[in-house]
PASEBA-1860 file (N, C-alpha, C; in nm, 3 decimals):
! residues 213
1> XXXXXXXX> 9.211/8.279/11.822/9.169/8.184/11.718/9.163/8.251/11.581 ~ 9.116/8.381/11.580/9.102/8.453/11.455/9.238/8.478/11.389 ~ 9.345/8.487/11.470/9.477/8.516/11.416/9.552/8.390/11.374 ~ 9.495/8.275/11.402/9.561/8.150/11.367/9.553/8.126/11.216 ~ 9.668/8.099/11.156/9.672/8.073/11.012/9.615/7.936/10.981 ~ 9.537/7.929/10.874/9.482/7.801/10.828/9.581/7.744/10.727 ~ 9.629/7.624/10.756/9.732/7.561/10.672/9.665/7.482/10.559 ~ 9.696/7.521/10.436/9.628/7.466/10.318/9.728/7.401/10.223
9> XXXXXXXX> 9.688/7.287/10.165/9.766/7.223/10.058/9.676/7.203/9.936 ~ 9.739/7.195/9.821/9.667/7.178/9.694/9.721/7.055/9.623 ~ 9.629/6.971/9.572/9.669/6.857/9.488/9.591/6.869/9.358 ~ 9.658/6.912/9.253/9.595/6.945/9.125/9.696/6.926/9.013 ~ 9.666/6.845/8.913/9.763/6.815/8.809/9.764/6.919/8.696 ~ 9.657/6.998/8.683/9.654/7.102/8.579/9.736/7.221/8.627 ~ 9.845/7.248/8.558/9.940/7.352/8.602/9.873/7.488/8.619 ~ 9.787/7.526/8.523/9.726/7.659/8.528/9.624/7.669/8.641
17> XXXXXXXX> 9.547/7.564/8.660/9.451/7.562/8.770/9.524/7.563/8.904 ~ 9.632/7.486/8.913/9.711/7.479/9.036/9.768/7.617/9.070 ~ 9.821/7.685/8.970/9.877/7.818/8.993/9.768/7.917/9.033 ~ 9.649/7.901/8.974/9.538/7.989/9.010/9.495/7.970/9.154 ~ 9.488/7.843/9.197/9.452/7.813/9.335/9.559/7.865/9.431 ~ 9.686/7.848/9.391/9.795/7.899/9.475/9.782/8.050/9.495 ~ 9.752/8.122/9.387/9.739/8.268/9.393/9.628/8.308/9.489 ~ 9.514/8.238/9.479/9.401/8.272/9.566/9.432/8.244/9.713
25> XXXXXXXX> 9.500/8.132/9.739/9.533/8.098/9.878/9.636/8.196/9.933 ~ 9.738/8.228/9.854/9.844/8.319/9.899/9.794/8.461/9.919 ~ 9.686/8.496/9.848/9.635/8.634/9.857/9.560/8.660/9.988 ~ 9.530/8.554/10.062/9.454/8.567/10.186/9.550/8.559/10.306 ~ 9.553/8.663/10.385/9.646/8.669/10.497/9.616/8.568/10.607 ~ 9.497/8.507/10.601/9.461/8.409/10.704/9.510/8.268/10.668 ~ 9.559/8.251/10.545/9.601/8.120/10.498/9.752/8.108/10.488 ~ 9.801/7.985/10.508/9.941/7.952/10.486/9.946/7.833/10.392
33> XXXXXXXX> 10.004/7.853/10.273/10.013/7.745/10.175/10.127/7.651/10.214 ~ 10.092/7.529/10.253/10.192/7.431/10.296/10.263/7.366/10.177 ~ 10.186/7.342/10.069/10.244/7.277/9.953/10.144/7.271/9.840 ~ 10.197/7.259/9.717/10.112/7.249/9.598/10.169/7.138/9.512 ~ 10.089/7.037/9.484/10.140/6.914/9.424/10.056/6.873/9.303 ~ 10.120/6.802/9.210/10.047/6.756/9.092/9.997/6.612/9.107 ~ 10.039/6.543/9.213/9.995/6.406/9.238/9.983/6.381/9.387 ~ 9.894/6.288/9.422/9.879/6.249/9.562/10.008/6.189/9.615
41> XXXXXXXX> 10.072/6.104/9.532/10.192/6.036/9.577/10.301/6.135/9.618 ~ 10.316/6.244/9.541/10.417/6.345/9.572/10.380/6.418/9.701 ~ 10.251/6.448/9.717/10.205/6.517/9.838/10.231/6.433/9.962 ~ 10.197/6.305/9.954/10.206/6.218/10.072/10.349/6.189/10.112 ~ 10.443/6.208/10.018/10.584/6.187/10.050/10.649/6.311/10.110 ~ 10.584/6.426/10.097/10.639/6.551/10.151/10.612/6.557/10.302 ~ 10.717/6.568/10.384/10.697/6.572/10.530/10.616/6.692/10.577 ~ 10.607/6.798/10.495/10.531/6.916/10.532/10.380/6.893/10.516
49> XXXXXXXX> 10.343/6.798/10.431/10.201/6.778/10.400/10.121/6.742/10.524 ~ 10.178/6.666/10.615/10.105/6.618/10.732/10.057/6.731/10.823 ~ 10.112/6.852/10.804/10.071/6.966/10.886/9.951/7.040/10.825 ~ 9.907/6.998/10.707/9.793/7.063/10.641/9.666/7.043/10.722 ~ 9.581/7.145/10.721/9.451/7.136/10.787/9.339/7.119/10.684 ~ 9.355/7.185/10.570/9.258/7.172/10.460/9.333/7.141/10.332 ~ 9.284/7.042/10.258/9.345/7.004/10.130/9.242/7.025/10.019 ~ 9.282/7.100/9.916/9.200/7.116/9.796/9.247/7.013/9.696
57> XXXXXXXX> 9.160/6.920/9.658/9.204/6.806/9.578/9.118/6.783/9.455 ~ 9.184/6.758/9.343/9.115/6.720/9.219/9.080/6.572/9.227 ~ 8.990/6.526/9.140/8.955/6.383/9.136/9.037/6.311/9.030 ~ 9.039/6.366/8.908/9.111/6.301/8.799/9.258/6.339/8.807 ~ 9.336/6.253/8.871/9.479/6.279/8.890/9.561/6.164/8.830 ~ 9.682/6.191/8.785/9.768/6.081/8.740/9.807/5.995/8.860 ~ 9.816/5.865/8.840/9.848/5.777/8.953/9.726/5.760/9.042 ~ 9.743/5.779/9.170/9.633/5.766/9.266/9.526/5.871/9.238
65> XXXXXXXX> 9.401/5.829/9.230/9.292/5.923/9.205/9.263/6.006/9.330 ~ 9.188/6.115/9.311/9.151/6.197/9.425/9.066/6.121/9.525 ~ 8.981/6.031/9.476/8.897/5.950/9.566/8.985/5.863/9.655 ~ 9.083/5.797/9.594/9.176/5.715/9.672/9.259/5.803/9.765 ~ 9.289/5.924/9.718/9.364/6.017/9.802/9.287/6.055/9.928 ~ 9.156/6.075/9.914/9.074/6.108/10.031/9.076/5.991/10.129 ~ 9.064/5.870/10.077/9.065/5.751/10.163/9.198/5.741/10.239 ~ 9.307/5.767/10.168/9.440/5.762/10.231/9.449/5.864/10.344
73> XXXXXXXX> 9.403/5.986/10.317/9.408/6.092/10.417/9.322/6.056/10.537 ~ 9.204/6.001/10.514/9.117/5.960/10.624/9.185/5.858/10.713 ~ 9.262/5.770/10.652/9.329/5.664/10.728/9.453/5.714/10.802 ~ 9.531/5.800/10.736/9.659/5.842/10.794/9.657/5.979/10.861 ~ 9.561/6.063/10.822/9.550/6.197/10.881/9.403/6.228/10.905 ~ 9.340/6.160/10.999/9.194/6.170/11.017/9.142/6.310/11.051 ~ 9.227/6.398/11.101/9.183/6.534/11.134/9.196/6.632/11.017 ~ 9.254/6.585/10.907/9.273/6.669/10.789/9.142/6.676/10.710
81> XXXXXXXX> 9.106/6.794/10.662/8.982/6.814/10.588/9.010/6.822/10.439 ~ 8.933/6.750/10.358/8.953/6.750/10.214/8.831/6.810/10.145 ~ 8.856/6.909/10.060/8.753/6.968/9.976/8.787/6.935/9.831 ~ 8.699/6.867/9.761/8.723/6.832/9.622/8.700/6.956/9.536 ~ 8.791/6.981/9.441/8.778/7.090/9.344/8.798/7.026/9.207 ~ 8.691/7.006/9.133/8.697/6.923/9.013/8.601/6.974/8.906 ~ 8.621/6.927/8.784/8.529/6.961/8.674/8.413/6.863/8.669 ~ 8.423/6.753/8.744/8.325/6.646/8.734/8.203/6.669/8.822
89> XXXXXXXX> 8.084/6.671/8.759/7.960/6.677/8.835/7.885/6.545/8.823 ~ 7.961/6.440/8.788/7.905/6.305/8.777/7.858/6.256/8.913 ~ 7.736/6.202/8.918/7.678/6.159/9.045/7.769/6.062/9.119 ~ 7.826/5.966/9.046/7.908/5.865/9.112/8.032/5.928/9.175 ~ 8.096/6.021/9.105/8.213/6.088/9.161/8.176/6.165/9.288 ~ 8.062/6.233/9.283/8.018/6.313/9.398/8.000/6.224/9.520 ~ 7.924/6.116/9.505/7.895/6.031/9.620/8.015/5.948/9.662 ~ 8.099/5.909/9.566/8.223/5.838/9.603/8.312/5.928/9.688
97> XXXXXXXX> 8.322/6.055/9.649/8.407/6.149/9.723/8.354/6.174/9.863 ~ 8.223/6.195/9.873/8.163/6.223/10.003/8.170/6.101/10.094 ~ 8.140/5.984/10.037/8.147/5.862/10.118/8.291/5.830/10.158 ~ 8.388/5.871/10.077/8.529/5.847/10.111/8.575/5.937/10.225 ~ 8.502/6.049/10.246/8.537/6.135/10.358/8.557/6.282/10.325 ~ 8.537/6.321/10.198/8.550/6.463/10.162/8.441/6.544/10.233 ~ 8.476/6.662/10.282/8.379/6.746/10.353/8.314/6.848/10.260 ~ 8.368/6.863/10.138/8.312/6.959/10.045/8.337/6.918/9.902
105> XXXXXXXX> 8.261/6.980/9.809/8.272/6.944/9.668/8.241/7.068/9.584 ~ 8.344/7.118/9.515/8.330/7.239/9.436/8.361/7.212/9.289 ~ 8.284/7.274/9.200/8.313/7.265/9.057/8.412/7.374/9.021 ~ 8.516/7.337/8.947/8.620/7.434/8.911/8.562/7.551/8.833 ~ 8.459/7.524/8.753/8.402/7.630/8.670/8.332/7.737/8.753 ~ 8.306/7.706/8.883/8.234/7.802/8.968/8.318/7.847/9.088 ~ 8.447/7.812/9.089/8.528/7.841/9.207/8.553/7.991/9.225 ~ 8.630/8.050/9.133/8.666/8.192/9.141/8.713/8.229/9.282
113> XXXXXXXX> 8.657/8.338/9.337/8.701/8.382/9.470/8.635/8.303/9.581 ~ 8.540/8.214/9.548/8.468/8.139/9.651/8.557/8.036/9.721 ~ 8.673/8.005/9.664/8.756/7.901/9.721/8.802/7.938/9.862 ~ 8.832/8.065/9.886/8.877/8.107/10.018/8.765/8.093/10.121 ~ 8.644/8.127/10.082/8.529/8.109/10.171/8.506/7.961/10.198 ~ 8.530/7.878/10.096/8.511/7.733/10.112/8.608/7.677/10.215 ~ 8.733/7.723/10.212/8.833/7.677/10.309/8.790/7.716/10.450 ~ 8.744/7.839/10.466/8.698/7.883/10.598/8.577/7.802/10.644
121> XXXXXXXX> 8.484/7.778/10.552/8.364/7.701/10.586/8.402/7.562/10.635 ~ 8.495/7.498/10.566/8.540/7.364/10.607/8.603/7.368/10.746 ~ 8.687/7.469/10.771/8.755/7.480/10.900/8.658/7.505/11.015 ~ 8.544/7.569/10.984/8.446/7.601/11.088/8.336/7.497/11.098 ~ 8.361/7.378/11.042/8.267/7.267/11.058/8.162/7.254/10.951 ~ 8.169/7.335/10.845/8.070/7.329/10.739/8.113/7.239/10.623 ~ 8.024/7.227/10.524/8.051/7.146/10.406/8.030/7.231/10.281 ~ 8.136/7.297/10.235/8.122/7.384/10.119/8.091/7.305/9.991
129> XXXXXXXX> 7.987/7.348/9.921/7.949/7.281/9.797/7.899/7.384/9.696 ~ 7.936/7.363/9.570/7.877/7.441/9.463/7.726/7.416/9.466 ~ 7.644/7.519/9.447/7.497/7.500/9.457/7.442/7.383/9.378 ~ 7.493/7.361/9.257/7.443/7.249/9.176/7.472/7.116/9.242 ~ 7.587/7.106/9.307/7.625/6.981/9.376/7.537/6.962/9.499 ~ 7.516/7.069/9.574/7.432/7.061/9.694/7.292/7.015/9.657 ~ 7.240/7.063/9.546/7.105/7.022/9.503/7.102/6.873/9.471 ~ 7.206/6.823/9.403/7.212/6.681/9.371/7.210/6.596/9.498
137> XXXXXXXX> 7.289/6.638/9.597/7.297/6.563/9.723/7.162/6.566/9.795 ~ 7.100/6.683/9.801/6.971/6.696/9.868/6.864/6.613/9.799 ~ 6.860/6.620/9.666/6.760/6.544/9.591/6.778/6.394/9.613 ~ 6.903/6.351/9.619/6.928/6.209/9.638/6.883/6.162/9.775 ~ 6.898/6.249/9.876/6.866/6.210/10.012/6.719/6.233/10.049 ~ 6.645/6.302/9.963/6.504/6.326/9.993/6.423/6.197/9.982 ~ 6.313/6.186/10.057/6.229/6.067/10.050/6.177/6.044/9.908 ~ 6.156/5.918/9.875/6.101/5.886/9.744/5.960/5.943/9.731
145> XXXXXXXX> 5.924/5.980/9.608/5.790/6.031/9.583/5.688/5.921/9.608 ~ 5.572/5.962/9.655/5.466/5.864/9.683/5.430/5.789/9.557 ~ 5.396/5.664/9.574/5.359/5.581/9.460/5.473/5.493/9.412 ~ 5.597/5.526/9.451/5.711/5.444/9.412/5.725/5.327/9.509 ~ 5.754/5.209/9.458/5.763/5.091/9.544/5.877/5.102/9.644 ~ 5.857/5.049/9.764/5.962/5.047/9.864/6.067/4.943/9.827 ~ 6.189/4.969/9.870/6.297/4.875/9.842/6.287/4.758/9.939 ~ 6.291/4.639/9.885/6.284/4.519/9.969/6.408/4.434/9.945
153> XXXXXXXX> 6.490/4.423/10.047/6.609/4.338/10.041/6.591/4.219/10.132 ~ 6.651/4.107/10.095/6.646/3.989/10.180/6.735/4.014/10.303 ~ 6.720/3.927/10.403/6.803/3.942/10.523/6.951/3.934/10.489 ~ 6.985/3.844/10.396/7.124/3.829/10.356/7.174/3.955/10.286 ~ 7.090/4.013/10.200/7.128/4.134/10.129/7.144/4.252/10.225 ~ 7.057/4.260/10.323/7.069/4.366/10.424/7.198/4.350/10.503 ~ 7.230/4.226/10.535/7.353/4.198/10.609/7.475/4.243/10.529 ~ 7.475/4.213/10.399/7.588/4.250/10.314/7.593/4.401/10.291
161> XXXXXXXX> 7.477/4.464/10.277/7.474/4.611/10.260/7.537/4.680/10.381 ~ 7.506/4.630/10.500/7.564/4.689/10.622/7.715/4.667/10.625 ~ 7.760/4.552/10.575/7.904/4.525/10.569/7.970/4.618/10.466 ~ 7.901/4.645/10.355/7.955/4.735/10.253/7.980/4.874/10.313 ~ 7.892/4.916/10.402/7.902/5.049/10.462/8.026/5.063/10.549 ~ 8.084/4.951/10.592/8.204/4.958/10.677/8.331/4.975/10.595 ~ 8.319/4.960/10.461/8.436/4.976/10.376/8.516/4.849/10.354 ~ 8.466/4.736/10.405/8.539/4.609/10.390/8.545/4.565/10.244
169> XXXXXXXX> 8.649/4.489/10.210/8.660/4.429/10.077/8.561/4.314/10.066 ~ 8.534/4.271/9.944/8.441/4.158/9.923/8.492/4.034/9.996 ~ 8.623/4.014/9.992/8.682/3.898/10.058/8.660/3.904/10.209 ~ 8.681/4.022/10.268/8.663/4.039/10.412/8.516/4.022/10.452 ~ 8.426/4.071/10.366/8.283/4.054/10.393/8.248/3.906/10.395 ~ 8.302/3.833/10.295/8.274/3.689/10.288/8.320/3.615/10.412 ~ 8.438/3.650/10.463/8.491/3.585/10.583/8.405/3.616/10.705 ~ 8.355/3.740/10.713/8.279/3.779/10.832/8.139/3.719/10.836
177> XXXXXXXX> 8.085/3.684/10.718/7.949/3.627/10.717/7.949/3.482/10.665 ~ 8.069/3.425/10.654/8.083/3.284/10.614/8.020/3.258/10.477 ~ 8.065/3.335/10.379/8.015/3.322/10.243/8.132/3.339/10.148 ~ 8.130/3.267/10.036/8.239/3.279/9.939/8.238/3.418/9.876 ~ 8.352/3.458/9.822/8.360/3.590/9.759/8.266/3.598/9.639 ~ 8.255/3.488/9.564/8.161/3.485/9.451/8.018/3.502/9.500 ~ 7.988/3.442/9.615/7.854/3.455/9.673/7.826/3.599/9.713 ~ 7.927/3.664/9.768/7.913/3.806/9.806/7.886/3.890/9.681
185> XXXXXXXX> 7.962/3.864/9.575/7.943/3.940/9.451/7.803/3.918/9.394 ~ 7.753/3.797/9.403/7.619/3.766/9.353/7.513/3.850/9.426 ~ 7.523/3.854/9.558/7.426/3.931/9.637/7.440/4.081/9.613 ~ 7.564/4.127/9.594/7.585/4.270/9.569/7.526/4.311/9.436 ~ 7.536/4.224/9.335/7.473/4.256/9.207/7.322/4.272/9.225 ~ 7.262/4.184/9.306/7.119/4.193/9.333/7.084/4.322/9.409 ~ 7.170/4.357/9.504/7.148/4.480/9.581/7.151/4.601/9.488 ~ 7.251/4.608/9.402/7.263/4.719/9.309/7.139/4.729/9.220
193> XXXXXXXX> 7.093/4.614/9.173/6.976/4.611/9.084/6.852/4.661/9.156 ~ 6.832/4.616/9.279/6.712/4.655/9.355/6.716/4.802/9.395 ~ 6.836/4.853/9.423/6.849/4.993/9.464/6.866/5.088/9.346 ~ 6.884/5.031/9.225/6.905/5.110/9.103/7.030/5.198/9.116 ~ 7.141/5.135/9.156/7.268/5.206/9.171/7.378/5.131/9.097 ~ 7.495/5.195/9.088/7.605/5.135/9.013/7.736/5.127/9.092 ~ 7.734/5.168/9.219/7.858/5.166/9.296/7.828/5.143/9.443 ~ 7.933/5.106/9.516/7.922/5.084/9.661/7.872/5.209/9.731
201> XXXXXXXX> 7.933/5.325/9.700/7.896/5.448/9.770/7.750/5.484/9.746 ~ 7.702/5.465/9.623/7.562/5.494/9.594/7.471/5.398/9.667 ~ 7.512/5.271/9.676/7.431/5.171/9.747/7.422/5.207/9.895 ~ 7.534/5.247/9.954/7.535/5.284/10.096/7.449/5.409/10.119 ~ 7.465/5.509/10.030/7.386/5.632/10.045/7.237/5.604/10.033 ~ 7.200/5.520/9.936/7.058/5.490/9.917/7.007/5.402/10.030 ~ 7.093/5.314/10.082/7.054/5.233/10.198/7.025/5.320/10.319 ~ 7.104/5.424/10.338/7.082/5.517/10.447/6.953/5.596/10.424
209> XXXXX> 6.932/5.634/10.300/6.812/5.711/10.264/6.686/5.633/10.296 ~ 6.689/5.502/10.270/6.572/5.416/10.295/6.574/5.356/10.436 ~ 6.669/5.403/10.518/6.682/5.356/10.656/6.703/5.204/10.662 ~ 6.778/5.152/10.566/6.812/5.009/10.564/6.941/4.985/10.644 ~ 7.016/5.090/10.666/7.143/5.081/10.739/7.130/5.158/10.871
END
């Protein structure tokens, strides 16, 4: 097992960052660089890409975003592991990436030689994260401080929140619970307001935190 090469691909539109990542991956005798791409669309069209075990992916990409790229990989290559490598420490990007299926999240400003350890960590079942990102995730998942009001959702809102967690579209949610798409949107706006969130992934994460899902 120790002699088995870890097959790695890179999806990064910044030429200098991409070349830097390539150098770090190639410098490790345990890694095999399968491909290095500037867009998800180019990567997904390459027949060699499907053999990748770990993918290092940026979020802000031309064409398909890194978040959409993670979703595509989850659907078409469920055993492939994606580690985000990005400049964005925005809460929404972090939780969107994790909820989409990314196993790790690294800030480019802190990568340096840690990228090789991150690839190994992902392959061995871990979730490599830059310390600042790990703290954000932990803080978000920690119980609310005492004195803060509990979240109260109606039965209909709870039903829709659980449907949101499955990844269904608003239209599909409406069909499954016999409600118009506009009705679904109305309830989702209320859910977001009550949970103090701005996206589906944040709503799902906070719903899990409060044991609503």
